[in-house]
Gaussian input, Z-matrix of N, CA and C with variables (Angstrom, degrees):
# hf/3-21g

backbone

0 1
 N
 C     1     B1
 C     2     B2     1     A1
 N     3     B3     2     A2     1     D1
 C     4     B4     3     A3     2     D2
 C     5     B5     4     A4     3     D3
 N     6     B6     5     A5     4     D4
 C     7     B7     6     A6     5     D5
 C     8     B8     7     A7     6     D6
 N     9     B9     8     A8     7     D7
 C    10    B10     9     A9     8     D8
 C    11    B11    10    A10     9     D9
 N    12    B12    11    A11    10    D10
 C    13    B13    12    A12    11    D11
 C    14    B14    13    A13    12    D12
 N    15    B15    14    A14    13    D13
 C    16    B16    15    A15    14    D14
 C    17    B17    16    A16    15    D15
 N    18    B18    17    A17    16    D16
 C    19    B19    18    A18    17    D17
 C    20    B20    19    A19    18    D18
 N    21    B21    20    A20    19    D19
 C    22    B22    21    A21    20    D20
 C    23    B23    22    A22    21    D21
 N    24    B24    23    A23    22    D22
 C    25    B25    24    A24    23    D23
 C    26    B26    25    A25    24    D24
 N    27    B27    26    A26    25    D25
 C    28    B28    27    A27    26    D26
 C    29    B29    28    A28    27    D27
 N    30    B30    29    A29    28    D28
 C    31    B31    30    A30    29    D29
 C    32    B32    31    A31    30    D30
 N    33    B33    32    A32    31    D31
 C    34    B34    33    A33    32    D32
 C    35    B35    34    A34    33    D33
 N    36    B36    35    A35    34    D34
 C    37    B37    36    A36    35    D35
 C    38    B38    37    A37    36    D36
 N    39    B39    38    A38    37    D37
 C    40    B40    39    A39    38    D38
 C    41    B41    40    A40    39    D39
 N    42    B42    41    A41    40    D40
 C    43    B43    42    A42    41    D41
 C    44    B44    43    A43    42    D42
 N    45    B45    44    A44    43    D43
 C    46    B46    45    A45    44    D44
 C    47    B47    46    A46    45    D45
 N    48    B48    47    A47    46    D46
 C    49    B49    48    A48    47    D47
 C    50    B50    49    A49    48    D48
 N    51    B51    50    A50    49    D49
 C    52    B52    51    A51    50    D50
 C    53    B53    52    A52    51    D51
 N    54    B54    53    A53    52    D52
 C    55    B55    54    A54    53    D53
 C    56    B56    55    A55    54    D54
 N    57    B57    56    A56    55    D55
 C    58    B58    57    A57    56    D56
 C    59    B59    58    A58    57    D57
 N    60    B60    59    A59    58    D58
 C    61    B61    60    A60    59    D59
 C    62    B62    61    A61    60    D60
 N    63    B63    62    A62    61    D61
 C    64    B64    63    A63    62    D62
 C    65    B65    64    A64    63    D63
 N    66    B66    65    A65    64    D64
 C    67    B67    66    A66    65    D65
 C    68    B68    67    A67    66    D66
 N    69    B69    68    A68    67    D67
 C    70    B70    69    A69    68    D68
 C    71    B71    70    A70    69    D69
 N    72    B72    71    A71    70    D70
 C    73    B73    72    A72    71    D71
 C    74    B74    73    A73    72    D72
 N    75    B75    74    A74    73    D73
 C    76    B76    75    A75    74    D74
 C    77    B77    76    A76    75    D75
 N    78    B78    77    A77    76    D76
 C    79    B79    78    A78    77    D77
 C    80    B80    79    A79    78    D78
 N    81    B81    80    A80    79    D79
 C    82    B82    81    A81    80    D80
 C    83    B83    82    A82    81    D81
 N    84    B84    83    A83    82    D82
 C    85    B85    84    A84    83    D83
 C    86    B86    85    A85    84    D84
 N    87    B87    86    A86    85    D85
 C    88    B88    87    A87    86    D86
 C    89    B89    88    A88    87    D87
 N    90    B90    89    A89    88    D88
 C    91    B91    90    A90    89    D89
 C    92    B92    91    A91    90    D90
 N    93    B93    92    A92    91    D91
 C    94    B94    93    A93    92    D92
 C    95    B95    94    A94    93    D93
 N    96    B96    95    A95    94    D94
 C    97    B97    96    A96    95    D95
 C    98    B98    97    A97    96    D96
 N    99    B99    98    A98    97    D97
 C   100   B100    99    A99    98    D98
 C   101   B101   100   A100    99    D99
 N   102   B102   101   A101   100   D100
 C   103   B103   102   A102   101   D101
 C   104   B104   103   A103   102   D102
 N   105   B105   104   A104   103   D103
 C   106   B106   105   A105   104   D104
 C   107   B107   106   A106   105   D105
 N   108   B108   107   A107   106   D106
 C   109   B109   108   A108   107   D107
 C   110   B110   109   A109   108   D108
 N   111   B111   110   A110   109   D109
 C   112   B112   111   A111   110   D110
 C   113   B113   112   A112   111   D111
 N   114   B114   113   A113   112   D112
 C   115   B115   114   A114   113   D113
 C   116   B116   115   A115   114   D114
 N   117   B117   116   A116   115   D115
 C   118   B118   117   A117   116   D116
 C   119   B119   118   A118   117   D117
 N   120   B120   119   A119   118   D118
 C   121   B121   120   A120   119   D119
 C   122   B122   121   A121   120   D120
 N   123   B123   122   A122   121   D121
 C   124   B124   123   A123   122   D122
 C   125   B125   124   A124   123   D123
 N   126   B126   125   A125   124   D124
 C   127   B127   126   A126   125   D125
 C   128   B128   127   A127   126   D126
 N   129   B129   128   A128   127   D127
 C   130   B130   129   A129   128   D128
 C   131   B131   130   A130   129   D129
 N   132   B132   131   A131   130   D130
 C   133   B133   132   A132   131   D131
 C   134   B134   133   A133   132   D132
 N   135   B135   134   A134   133   D133
 C   136   B136   135   A135   134   D134
 C   137   B137   136   A136   135   D135
 N   138   B138   137   A137   136   D136
 C   139   B139   138   A138   137   D137
 C   140   B140   139   A139   138   D138
 N   141   B141   140   A140   139   D139
 C   142   B142   141   A141   140   D140
 C   143   B143   142   A142   141   D141
 N   144   B144   143   A143   142   D142
 C   145   B145   144   A144   143   D143
 C   146   B146   145   A145   144   D144
 N   147   B147   146   A146   145   D145
 C   148   B148   147   A147   146   D146
 C   149   B149   148   A148   147   D147
 N   150   B150   149   A149   148   D148
 C   151   B151   150   A150   149   D149
 C   152   B152   151   A151   150   D150
 N   153   B153   152   A152   151   D151
 C   154   B154   153   A153   152   D152
 C   155   B155   154   A154   153   D153
 N   156   B156   155   A155   154   D154
 C   157   B157   156   A156   155   D155
 C   158   B158   157   A157   156   D156
 N   159   B159   158   A158   157   D157
 C   160   B160   159   A159   158   D158
 C   161   B161   160   A160   159   D159
 N   162   B162   161   A161   160   D160
 C   163   B163   162   A162   161   D161
 C   164   B164   163   A163   162   D162
 N   165   B165   164   A164   163   D163
 C   166   B166   165   A165   164   D164
 C   167   B167   166   A166   165   D165
 N   168   B168   167   A167   166   D166
 C   169   B169   168   A168   167   D167
 C   170   B170   169   A169   168   D168
 N   171   B171   170   A170   169   D169
 C   172   B172   171   A171   170   D170
 C   173   B173   172   A172   171   D171
 N   174   B174   173   A173   172   D172
 C   175   B175   174   A174   173   D173
 C   176   B176   175   A175   174   D174
 N   177   B177   176   A176   175   D175
 C   178   B178   177   A177   176   D176
 C   179   B179   178   A178   177   D177
 N   180   B180   179   A179   178   D178
 C   181   B181   180   A180   179   D179
 C   182   B182   181   A181   180   D180
 N   183   B183   182   A182   181   D181
 C   184   B184   183   A183   182   D182
 C   185   B185   184   A184   183   D183
 N   186   B186   185   A185   184   D184
 C   187   B187   186   A186   185   D185
 C   188   B188   187   A187   186   D186
 N   189   B189   188   A188   187   D187
 C   190   B190   189   A189   188   D188
 C   191   B191   190   A190   189   D189
 N   192   B192   191   A191   190   D190
 C   193   B193   192   A192   191   D191
 C   194   B194   193   A193   192   D192
 N   195   B195   194   A194   193   D193
 C   196   B196   195   A195   194   D194
 C   197   B197   196   A196   195   D195
 N   198   B198   197   A197   196   D196
 C   199   B199   198   A198   197   D197
 C   200   B200   199   A199   198   D198
 N   201   B201   200   A200   199   D199
 C   202   B202   201   A201   200   D200
 C   203   B203   202   A202   201   D201
 N   204   B204   203   A203   202   D202
 C   205   B205   204   A204   203   D203
 C   206   B206   205   A205   204   D204
 N   207   B207   206   A206   205   D205
 C   208   B208   207   A207   206   D206
 C   209   B209   208   A208   207   D207
 N   210   B210   209   A209   208   D208
 C   211   B211   210   A210   209   D209
 C   212   B212   211   A211   210   D210
 N   213   B213   212   A212   211   D211
 C   214   B214   213   A213   212   D212
 C   215   B215   214   A214   213   D213
 N   216   B216   215   A215   214   D214
 C   217   B217   216   A216   215   D215
 C   218   B218   217   A217   216   D216
 N   219   B219   218   A218   217   D217
 C   220   B220   219   A219   218   D218
 C   221   B221   220   A220   219   D219
 N   222   B222   221   A221   220   D220
 C   223   B223   222   A222   221   D221
 C   224   B224   223   A223   222   D222
 N   225   B225   224   A224   223   D223
 C   226   B226   225   A225   224   D224
 C   227   B227   226   A226   225   D225
 N   228   B228   227   A227   226   D226
 C   229   B229   228   A228   227   D227
 C   230   B230   229   A229   228   D228
 N   231   B231   230   A230   229   D229
 C   232   B232   231   A231   230   D230
 C   233   B233   232   A232   231   D231
 N   234   B234   233   A233   232   D232
 C   235   B235   234   A234   233   D233
 C   236   B236   235   A235   234   D234
 N   237   B237   236   A236   235   D235
 C   238   B238   237   A237   236   D236
 C   239   B239   238   A238   237   D237
 N   240   B240   239   A239   238   D238
 C   241   B241   240   A240   239   D239
 C   242   B242   241   A241   240   D240
 N   243   B243   242   A242   241   D241
 C   244   B244   243   A243   242   D242
 C   245   B245   244   A244   243   D243
 N   246   B246   245   A245   244   D244
 C   247   B247   246   A246   245   D245
 C   248   B248   247   A247   246   D246
 N   249   B249   248   A248   247   D247
 C   250   B250   249   A249   248   D248
 C   251   B251   250   A250   249   D249
 N   252   B252   251   A251   250   D250
 C   253   B253   252   A252   251   D251
 C   254   B254   253   A253   252   D252
 N   255   B255   254   A254   253   D253
 C   256   B256   255   A255   254   D254
 C   257   B257   256   A256   255   D255
 N   258   B258   257   A257   256   D256
 C   259   B259   258   A258   257   D257
 C   260   B260   259   A259   258   D258
 N   261   B261   260   A260   259   D259
 C   262   B262   261   A261   260   D260
 C   263   B263   262   A262   261   D261
 N   264   B264   263   A263   262   D262
 C   265   B265   264   A264   263   D263
 C   266   B266   265   A265   264   D264
 N   267   B267   266   A266   265   D265
 C   268   B268   267   A267   266   D266
 C   269   B269   268   A268   267   D267
 N   270   B270   269   A269   268   D268
 C   271   B271   270   A270   269   D269
 C   272   B272   271   A271   270   D270
 N   273   B273   272   A272   271   D271
 C   274   B274   273   A273   272   D272
 C   275   B275   274   A274   273   D273
 N   276   B276   275   A275   274   D274
 C   277   B277   276   A276   275   D275
 C   278   B278   277   A277   276   D276
 N   279   B279   278   A278   277   D277
 C   280   B280   279   A279   278   D278
 C   281   B281   280   A280   279   D279
 N   282   B282   281   A281   280   D280
 C   283   B283   282   A282   281   D281
 C   284   B284   283   A283   282   D282
 N   285   B285   284   A284   283   D283
 C   286   B286   285   A285   284   D284
 C   287   B287   286   A286   285   D285
 N   288   B288   287   A287   286   D286
 C   289   B289   288   A288   287   D287
 C   290   B290   289   A289   288   D288
 N   291   B291   290   A290   289   D289
 C   292   B292   291   A291   290   D290
 C   293   B293   292   A292   291   D291
 N   294   B294   293   A293   292   D292
 C   295   B295   294   A294   293   D293
 C   296   B296   295   A295   294   D294
 N   297   B297   296   A296   295   D295
 C   298   B298   297   A297   296   D296
 C   299   B299   298   A298   297   D297
 N   300   B300   299   A299   298   D298
 C   301   B301   300   A300   299   D299
 C   302   B302   301   A301   300   D300
 N   303   B303   302   A302   301   D301
 C   304   B304   303   A303   302   D302
 C   305   B305   304   A304   303   D303
 N   306   B306   305   A305   304   D304
 C   307   B307   306   A306   305   D305
 C   308   B308   307   A307   306   D306
 N   309   B309   308   A308   307   D307
 C   310   B310   309   A309   308   D308
 C   311   B311   310   A310   309   D309
 N   312   B312   311   A311   310   D310
 C   313   B313   312   A312   311   D311
 C   314   B314   313   A313   312   D312
 N   315   B315   314   A314   313   D313
 C   316   B316   315   A315   314   D314
 C   317   B317   316   A316   315   D315
 N   318   B318   317   A317   316   D316
 C   319   B319   318   A318   317   D317
 C   320   B320   319   A319   318   D318
 N   321   B321   320   A320   319   D319
 C   322   B322   321   A321   320   D320
 C   323   B323   322   A322   321   D321
 N   324   B324   323   A323   322   D322
 C   325   B325   324   A324   323   D323
 C   326   B326   325   A325   324   D324
 N   327   B327   326   A326   325   D325
 C   328   B328   327   A327   326   D326
 C   329   B329   328   A328   327   D327
 N   330   B330   329   A329   328   D328
 C   331   B331   330   A330   329   D329
 C   332   B332   331   A331   330   D330
 N   333   B333   332   A332   331   D331
 C   334   B334   333   A333   332   D332
 C   335   B335   334   A334   333   D333

   B1=1.4664
   B2=1.5384
   B3=1.2795
   B4=1.4899
   B5=1.5290
   B6=1.3336
   B7=1.4472
   B8=1.5250
   B9=1.3295
   B10=1.4687
   B11=1.5431
   B12=1.3215
   B13=1.4455
   B14=1.5302
   B15=1.3372
   B16=1.4659
   B17=1.5230
   B18=1.3123
   B19=1.4594
   B20=1.5263
   B21=1.3112
   B22=1.4457
   B23=1.4940
   B24=1.3333
   B25=1.4660
   B26=1.5271
   B27=1.3193
   B28=1.4623
   B29=1.5278
   B30=1.3274
   B31=1.4656
   B32=1.5218
   B33=1.3072
   B34=1.4664
   B35=1.5220
   B36=1.3185
   B37=1.4548
   B38=1.5224
   B39=1.2980
   B40=1.4746
   B41=1.4967
   B42=1.3011
   B43=1.4696
   B44=1.5116
   B45=1.2927
   B46=1.4740
   B47=1.5303
   B48=1.3249
   B49=1.4434
   B50=1.5334
   B51=1.3266
   B52=1.4718
   B53=1.5229
   B54=1.3232
   B55=1.4589
   B56=1.5130
   B57=1.3014
   B58=1.4599
   B59=1.4968
   B60=1.3221
   B61=1.4934
   B62=1.5255
   B63=1.3109
   B64=1.4644
   B65=1.5449
   B66=1.2949
   B67=1.4652
   B68=1.5134
   B69=1.3261
   B70=1.4681
   B71=1.5225
   B72=1.3295
   B73=1.4763
   B74=1.5214
   B75=1.3527
   B76=1.4490
   B77=1.5343
   B78=1.3372
   B79=1.4539
   B80=1.5190
   B81=1.3378
   B82=1.4498
   B83=1.5012
   B84=1.3247
   B85=1.4822
   B86=1.5103
   B87=1.3420
   B88=1.4527
   B89=1.5205
   B90=1.2974
   B91=1.4704
   B92=1.5091
   B93=1.3357
   B94=1.4445
   B95=1.5388
   B96=1.3136
   B97=1.4500
   B98=1.5359
   B99=1.3074
   B100=1.4656
   B101=1.5271
   B102=1.3309
   B103=1.4735
   B104=1.5309
   B105=1.3229
   B106=1.4845
   B107=1.5156
   B108=1.3228
   B109=1.4645
   B110=1.5136
   B111=1.3106
   B112=1.4723
   B113=1.5311
   B114=1.2984
   B115=1.4646
   B116=1.5086
   B117=1.3279
   B118=1.4573
   B119=1.5355
   B120=1.3150
   B121=1.4681
   B122=1.5326
   B123=1.3361
   B124=1.4662
   B125=1.5203
   B126=1.3463
   B127=1.4738
   B128=1.5368
   B129=1.3346
   B130=1.4454
   B131=1.5091
   B132=1.3132
   B133=1.4783
   B134=1.5265
   B135=1.3248
   B136=1.4392
   B137=1.5306
   B138=1.3374
   B139=1.4808
   B140=1.5476
   B141=1.2936
   B142=1.4776
   B143=1.5273
   B144=1.3159
   B145=1.4855
   B146=1.5092
   B147=1.3138
   B148=1.4638
   B149=1.5256
   B150=1.3158
   B151=1.4560
   B152=1.5377
   B153=1.3273
   B154=1.4620
   B155=1.5084
   B156=1.3167
   B157=1.4608
   B158=1.5312
   B159=1.3151
   B160=1.4571
   B161=1.5033
   B162=1.3353
   B163=1.4452
   B164=1.5423
   B165=1.3222
   B166=1.4614
   B167=1.5295
   B168=1.3362
   B169=1.4627
   B170=1.5015
   B171=1.3402
   B172=1.4523
   B173=1.5072
   B174=1.3077
   B175=1.4735
   B176=1.5174
   B177=1.3228
   B178=1.4424
   B179=1.5244
   B180=1.3082
   B181=1.4688
   B182=1.5168
   B183=1.3102
   B184=1.4528
   B185=1.5165
   B186=1.3121
   B187=1.4582
   B188=1.5272
   B189=1.3406
   B190=1.4504
   B191=1.5299
   B192=1.3248
   B193=1.4740
   B194=1.5131
   B195=1.3164
   B196=1.4687
   B197=1.5267
   B198=1.3164
   B199=1.4731
   B200=1.5126
   B201=1.3230
   B202=1.4786
   B203=1.5280
   B204=1.3211
   B205=1.4811
   B206=1.5454
   B207=1.3208
   B208=1.4640
   B209=1.5368
   B210=1.3104
   B211=1.4438
   B212=1.5228
   B213=1.3329
   B214=1.4536
   B215=1.5016
   B216=1.3086
   B217=1.4550
   B218=1.5233
   B219=1.2966
   B220=1.4870
   B221=1.5301
   B222=1.3179
   B223=1.4586
   B224=1.5342
   B225=1.3497
   B226=1.4694
   B227=1.5169
   B228=1.3224
   B229=1.4726
   B230=1.5329
   B231=1.3123
   B232=1.4629
   B233=1.5401
   B234=1.3498
   B235=1.4622
   B236=1.5401
   B237=1.3160
   B238=1.4534
   B239=1.5196
   B240=1.3240
   B241=1.4679
   B242=1.5214
   B243=1.3081
   B244=1.4773
   B245=1.5126
   B246=1.3051
   B247=1.4550
   B248=1.5036
   B249=1.3116
   B250=1.4450
   B251=1.5593
   B252=1.3158
   B253=1.4624
   B254=1.5330
   B255=1.3145
   B256=1.4762
   B257=1.5334
   B258=1.3329
   B259=1.4625
   B260=1.5155
   B261=1.3287
   B262=1.4810
   B263=1.5438
   B264=1.2976
   B265=1.4643
   B266=1.5213
   B267=1.3410
   B268=1.4851
   B269=1.5213
   B270=1.3285
   B271=1.4567
   B272=1.5386
   B273=1.3226
   B274=1.4775
   B275=1.5109
   B276=1.3164
   B277=1.4607
   B278=1.5261
   B279=1.3166
   B280=1.4606
   B281=1.5472
   B282=1.3099
   B283=1.4588
   B284=1.5240
   B285=1.3262
   B286=1.4565
   B287=1.5197
   B288=1.3191
   B289=1.4539
   B290=1.5291
   B291=1.3146
   B292=1.4641
   B293=1.5400
   B294=1.3103
   B295=1.4549
   B296=1.5221
   B297=1.3134
   B298=1.4668
   B299=1.5115
   B300=1.3211
   B301=1.4680
   B302=1.5181
   B303=1.3253
   B304=1.4709
   B305=1.5260
   B306=1.2942
   B307=1.4745
   B308=1.5178
   B309=1.3239
   B310=1.4908
   B311=1.5288
   B312=1.3303
   B313=1.4669
   B314=1.5227
   B315=1.3183
   B316=1.4640
   B317=1.5161
   B318=1.3188
   B319=1.4430
   B320=1.5317
   B321=1.3230
   B322=1.4837
   B323=1.5182
   B324=1.3140
   B325=1.4688
   B326=1.5223
   B327=1.3267
   B328=1.4788
   B329=1.5123
   B330=1.3024
   B331=1.4523
   B332=1.5080
   B333=1.3297
   B334=1.4745
   B335=1.4842
   A1=107.20
   A2=117.01
   A3=120.72
   A4=109.24
   A5=114.37
   A6=119.32
   A7=111.25
   A8=117.09
   A9=120.68
   A10=111.35
   A11=116.68
   A12=121.48
   A13=113.32
   A14=115.91
   A15=119.46
   A16=108.63
   A17=118.71
   A18=120.78
   A19=110.53
   A20=116.75
   A21=121.28
   A22=109.94
   A23=116.66
   A24=119.61
   A25=109.20
   A26=115.18
   A27=121.42
   A28=108.23
   A29=116.39
   A30=120.86
   A31=109.31
   A32=115.66
   A33=121.90
   A34=110.05
   A35=115.92
   A36=120.50
   A37=108.57
   A38=115.48
   A39=122.80
   A40=107.36
   A41=117.02
   A42=120.26
   A43=110.83
   A44=116.62
   A45=124.72
   A46=114.45
   A47=115.88
   A48=119.41
   A49=110.96
   A50=113.60
   A51=120.78
   A52=105.28
   A53=115.44
   A54=123.03
   A55=109.39
   A56=117.54
   A57=122.72
   A58=108.47
   A59=115.87
   A60=121.93
   A61=108.97
   A62=113.71
   A63=120.64
   A64=105.83
   A65=117.08
   A66=121.45
   A67=111.80
   A68=116.63
   A69=123.11
   A70=113.84
   A71=117.63
   A72=122.96
   A73=108.56
   A74=115.67
   A75=119.05
   A76=108.23
   A77=115.60
   A78=121.61
   A79=112.52
   A80=116.27
   A81=120.07
   A82=112.20
   A83=115.30
   A84=120.23
   A85=108.51
   A86=113.85
   A87=121.51
   A88=107.43
   A89=116.89
   A90=122.06
   A91=111.48
   A92=114.69
   A93=119.26
   A94=109.96
   A95=114.52
   A96=122.61
   A97=107.95
   A98=117.30
   A99=122.13
   A100=108.38
   A101=114.53
   A102=120.29
   A103=109.93
   A104=115.66
   A105=121.05
   A106=113.18
   A107=117.67
   A108=121.70
   A109=114.18
   A110=115.94
   A111=120.01
   A112=109.31
   A113=115.30
   A114=120.70
   A115=106.71
   A116=115.03
   A117=122.21
   A118=107.99
   A119=116.52
   A120=121.35
   A121=108.05
   A122=115.32
   A123=117.80
   A124=115.36
   A125=118.27
   A126=117.17
   A127=108.54
   A128=114.75
   A129=122.30
   A130=109.35
   A131=117.20
   A132=121.18
   A133=110.27
   A134=116.89
   A135=124.00
   A136=106.82
   A137=115.08
   A138=120.94
   A139=108.58
   A140=115.93
   A141=121.70
   A142=111.96
   A143=118.03
   A144=120.54
   A145=112.53
   A146=118.05
   A147=123.11
   A148=112.87
   A149=118.48
   A150=123.18
   A151=110.91
   A152=114.53
   A153=119.75
   A154=115.67
   A155=118.42
   A156=122.30
   A157=112.77
   A158=117.69
   A159=121.50
   A160=114.12
   A161=115.95
   A162=118.46
   A163=113.78
   A164=117.64
   A165=119.33
   A166=110.73
   A167=115.80
   A168=118.85
   A169=112.51
   A170=117.18
   A171=121.17
   A172=110.53
   A173=116.45
   A174=123.17
   A175=110.90
   A176=116.16
   A177=121.43
   A178=110.47
   A179=118.28
   A180=121.11
   A181=110.95
   A182=116.55
   A183=120.09
   A184=111.94
   A185=117.32
   A186=121.12
   A187=110.40
   A188=116.64
   A189=120.10
   A190=110.39
   A191=117.21
   A192=120.05
   A193=110.41
   A194=116.80
   A195=119.34
   A196=112.15
   A197=116.04
   A198=119.54
   A199=109.26
   A200=117.01
   A201=121.11
   A202=109.18
   A203=116.00
   A204=120.62
   A205=110.62
   A206=116.99
   A207=121.32
   A208=111.78
   A209=118.13
   A210=122.37
   A211=114.19
   A212=116.08
   A213=121.04
   A214=112.17
   A215=116.75
   A216=122.14
   A217=109.36
   A218=117.20
   A219=122.14
   A220=108.86
   A221=115.70
   A222=122.45
   A223=106.00
   A224=115.95
   A225=119.14
   A226=113.88
   A227=116.04
   A228=119.99
   A229=109.82
   A230=117.25
   A231=122.32
   A232=109.17
   A233=117.38
   A234=121.01
   A235=113.41
   A236=118.05
   A237=119.60
   A238=111.13
   A239=116.52
   A240=120.59
   A241=109.03
   A242=118.60
   A243=121.47
   A244=111.53
   A245=117.13
   A246=121.38
   A247=112.87
   A248=117.31
   A249=122.99
   A250=110.03
   A251=115.64
   A252=120.46
   A253=110.84
   A254=118.05
   A255=121.20
   A256=109.99
   A257=116.64
   A258=120.69
   A259=114.48
   A260=116.20
   A261=121.36
   A262=108.42
   A263=115.50
   A264=121.91
   A265=113.13
   A266=117.83
   A267=119.19
   A268=112.12
   A269=117.84
   A270=120.33
   A271=112.18
   A272=117.33
   A273=121.05
   A274=111.82
   A275=118.40
   A276=121.31
   A277=113.28
   A278=117.68
   A279=120.42
   A280=111.91
   A281=116.25
   A282=121.26
   A283=110.70
   A284=116.04
   A285=122.54
   A286=108.92
   A287=116.51
   A288=120.91
   A289=109.63
   A290=113.79
   A291=120.20
   A292=107.12
   A293=116.10
   A294=121.89
   A295=109.70
   A296=116.14
   A297=119.66
   A298=109.95
   A299=117.53
   A300=121.43
   A301=110.82
   A302=117.99
   A303=122.17
   A304=109.98
   A305=117.64
   A306=121.99
   A307=110.14
   A308=115.30
   A309=119.33
   A310=111.34
   A311=117.02
   A312=119.73
   A313=110.00
   A314=118.21
   A315=120.48
   A316=110.38
   A317=117.13
   A318=120.67
   A319=111.48
   A320=116.54
   A321=118.66
   A322=110.59
   A323=118.46
   A324=120.90
   A325=112.82
   A326=115.50
   A327=120.42
   A328=115.96
   A329=116.55
   A330=118.80
   A331=113.94
   A332=117.21
   A333=120.93
   A334=109.97
   D1=129.86
   D2=177.70
   D3=-81.45
   D4=170.45
   D5=-179.55
   D6=-59.82
   D7=-36.14
   D8=179.44
   D9=-65.57
   D10=-27.95
   D11=-176.72
   D12=-89.21
   D13=-11.91
   D14=-178.27
   D15=-63.89
   D16=132.44
   D17=176.19
   D18=-67.55
   D19=145.44
   D20=178.31
   D21=-77.12
   D22=135.25
   D23=177.00
   D24=-71.48
   D25=148.92
   D26=178.18
   D27=-120.22
   D28=127.21
   D29=177.57
   D30=-104.76
   D31=128.27
   D32=177.96
   D33=-125.77
   D34=150.39
   D35=177.94
   D36=-101.67
   D37=126.46
   D38=175.70
   D39=-116.46
   D40=-173.45
   D41=178.26
   D42=-62.30
   D43=112.54
   D44=174.80
   D45=59.13
   D46=29.16
   D47=171.28
   D48=-165.87
   D49=159.30
   D50=171.91
   D51=-113.39
   D52=134.69
   D53=178.81
   D54=-108.32
   D55=148.40
   D56=170.05
   D57=-121.98
   D58=130.75
   D59=-176.88
   D60=-125.50
   D61=150.32
   D62=174.58
   D63=-131.57
   D64=126.93
   D65=-177.08
   D66=52.59
   D67=43.33
   D68=179.59
   D69=62.97
   D70=16.96
   D71=175.53
   D72=-110.16
   D73=129.53
   D74=178.86
   D75=-65.13
   D76=122.14
   D77=-178.71
   D78=-101.11
   D79=-25.18
   D80=179.81
   D81=176.17
   D82=-177.95
   D83=-177.82
   D84=-161.32
   D85=160.57
   D86=167.52
   D87=-127.98
   D88=132.12
   D89=-177.21
   D90=-102.76
   D91=147.60
   D92=-179.74
   D93=-148.74
   D94=165.42
   D95=169.74
   D96=-130.45
   D97=136.13
   D98=174.36
   D99=-91.93
   D100=130.60
   D101=-178.10
   D102=-154.79
   D103=121.67
   D104=176.35
   D105=53.25
   D106=46.89
   D107=176.99
   D108=76.08
   D109=11.75
   D110=-179.64
   D111=-124.18
   D112=144.83
   D113=172.37
   D114=-106.33
   D115=112.02
   D116=-176.58
   D117=-93.00
   D118=109.45
   D119=175.89
   D120=-87.78
   D121=121.66
   D122=-175.82
   D123=-121.93
   D124=-9.08
   D125=-179.33
   D126=-160.27
   D127=134.43
   D128=174.89
   D129=-132.71
   D130=136.92
   D131=-176.24
   D132=-146.26
   D133=134.81
   D134=174.21
   D135=-119.99
   D136=131.32
   D137=179.03
   D138=-60.95
   D139=139.11
   D140=-177.70
   D141=-57.09
   D142=-28.54
   D143=176.88
   D144=-64.31
   D145=-19.12
   D146=-176.68
   D147=-113.11
   D148=6.84
   D149=-176.02
   D150=-63.85
   D151=149.43
   D152=174.58
   D153=80.57
   D154=9.75
   D155=-178.43
   D156=-103.98
   D157=0.38
   D158=-176.85
   D159=77.93
   D160=14.70
   D161=-176.92
   D162=-69.09
   D163=-33.65
   D164=178.95
   D165=-63.08
   D166=-42.04
   D167=177.65
   D168=-64.37
   D169=-41.82
   D170=178.92
   D171=-63.87
   D172=-41.57
   D173=178.53
   D174=-60.08
   D175=-54.88
   D176=-175.44
   D177=-65.82
   D178=-37.92
   D179=177.18
   D180=-57.13
   D181=-49.31
   D182=-179.89
   D183=-67.38
   D184=-38.47
   D185=179.28
   D186=-62.39
   D187=-40.62
   D188=-178.71
   D189=-73.31
   D190=-36.80
   D191=174.73
   D192=-60.24
   D193=-43.80
   D194=-178.79
   D195=-71.47
   D196=-27.86
   D197=174.64
   D198=-66.17
   D199=-43.30
   D200=177.05
   D201=-59.95
   D202=-47.42
   D203=-177.60
   D204=-60.91
   D205=-31.40
   D206=179.31
   D207=-79.53
   D208=-4.46
   D209=179.29
   D210=75.53
   D211=24.31
   D212=179.77
   D213=-104.83
   D214=158.70
   D215=175.21
   D216=-95.73
   D217=160.77
   D218=-176.01
   D219=-106.80
   D220=134.47
   D221=169.09
   D222=-121.91
   D223=109.02
   D224=-174.00
   D225=-94.00
   D226=81.38
   D227=172.77
   D228=-69.32
   D229=-40.73
   D230=179.10
   D231=-60.74
   D232=126.96
   D233=179.86
   D234=-58.92
   D235=-36.31
   D236=179.40
   D237=-65.81
   D238=-45.74
   D239=179.90
   D240=-64.07
   D241=-41.55
   D242=177.28
   D243=-60.31
   D244=-45.19
   D245=178.33
   D246=-64.87
   D247=-37.83
   D248=177.65
   D249=-61.60
   D250=-45.71
   D251=-179.72
   D252=-64.84
   D253=-36.67
   D254=178.44
   D255=-61.66
   D256=-34.10
   D257=-179.87
   D258=-87.46
   D259=-11.51
   D260=-175.80
   D261=-128.97
   D262=87.13
   D263=-173.92
   D264=-63.06
   D265=-14.78
   D266=-178.72
   D267=-65.13
   D268=-10.57
   D269=178.97
   D270=-104.21
   D271=-2.90
   D272=-177.29
   D273=-60.56
   D274=-34.03
   D275=-175.76
   D276=-69.57
   D277=-16.60
   D278=179.49
   D279=-118.10
   D280=15.79
   D281=-177.90
   D282=-105.02
   D283=131.30
   D284=175.85
   D285=-107.48
   D286=152.88
   D287=175.87
   D288=-65.94
   D289=150.23
   D290=175.54
   D291=-71.71
   D292=127.30
   D293=179.21
   D294=-114.74
   D295=162.44
   D296=177.16
   D297=-62.87
   D298=-33.45
   D299=177.25
   D300=-59.13
   D301=-44.06
   D302=179.67
   D303=-66.26
   D304=-42.79
   D305=178.78
   D306=-62.90
   D307=-45.67
   D308=179.16
   D309=-63.60
   D310=-38.06
   D311=178.96
   D312=-61.69
   D313=-46.44
   D314=178.52
   D315=-61.31
   D316=-43.67
   D317=-179.27
   D318=-60.55
   D319=-43.24
   D320=-178.21
   D321=-71.74
   D322=-31.74
   D323=-177.62
   D324=-83.86
   D325=-33.96
   D326=-173.76
   D327=-121.62
   D328=-5.13
   D329=-178.75
   D330=67.57
   D331=29.89
   D332=-179.65
   D333=-109.03

């Protein structure tokens, strides 16, 4: 399949996560919790069948854009989200440092 034939990924927002799908197949997701005006991203995963296509970056980019649109700040506990923000300075103005309070909140809510 050539690049022109590749299906476009679709990002949707569900309860406490953003999903990315290709050809109506779930390819991955990033999970978050909203707390005190912050969206805490704590886990991102792409199915191995879809690895190497840049889907994680596309997913996180849209998730962060939508977080900005919602008027929330970003707390990047997830290493992928943190790395993405380091490479994309346009999100620095709405990013807060990871605090123990944020980590504890995720642990109490999700057991992680």
